MIBA-404360 format. One record per residue (C-alpha): residue in one letter; x, y, z. Coordinates in steps of 0.05 Angstrom, whole numbers, plus 5000, padded with zeros to 4 digits. Example, Ala and Ser with C-alpha at 12.3 -4.5 7.8 and 13.67 -1.06 7.14 Angstrom:
<vexlos>
a524649105156;s527349795143;
</vexlos>
This chain:
<vexlos>
m502450848587;r506650198565;t504349718521;i506748948521;k506548468456;v503847798494;l503746988465;n497446638478;l493447168478;k486646778443;c479347188470;n475947588520;g477047058573;c484347128573;a484147858576;n479647828641;t484747368672;i490247868658;i485648548677;k484548158752;g491647948751;l495548558731;l490648998775;s492548578833;i499848888821;e501149568872;g502350078828;i498049858767;e492150208736;n487950258678;v490049638649;s486749568578;i488048928529;d488248898446;v487048098438;a487048218366;t493548508370;s495848128432;k497848748465;v496848888537;s496849668563;f497049978633;v499250598665;s504150488730;t506250878787;e512050538807;e519050448768;e519249738781;a512649528755;l514749318684;k519448868715;s512848518760;v508248568696;k512048168652;e513747608714;k506047648724;l504147558657;s509046998643;a507146728701;m499746638680;g502046348603;y502447048571;p510547148557;e511747738524;v513647718444;g521247488446;d522247078504;d520846338508;n513446068500;t514545298536;i509044848538;i507845038609;h506345728583;k500845528545;a498345058591;k498245518642;s494846048585;f488845528565;v487345448639;s487046208650;c482846318593;a477745818621;t477546198685;g476846918654;r470946608613;m467746428676;i468547088713;a465447428653;e459847008660;
</vexlos>
């Protein structure tokens, strides 16, 4: 299992969006989110998956801790959060 700590993770709505997004990447399975610690964990069957996961997370508004957290990332995370809340209902 691999784990990445991300920025802008605020709630279960965010977590739902992240899970759905990461499961769309070939070779990614068993995605779990710890909202309290902002950690995203997953199992990968592909070597290049870590790079794909980081790119996907950043594109959804959840860059890895240590990466730039631009206003665009923050705005995307708010949209992802809202979308994830609608999915959960």
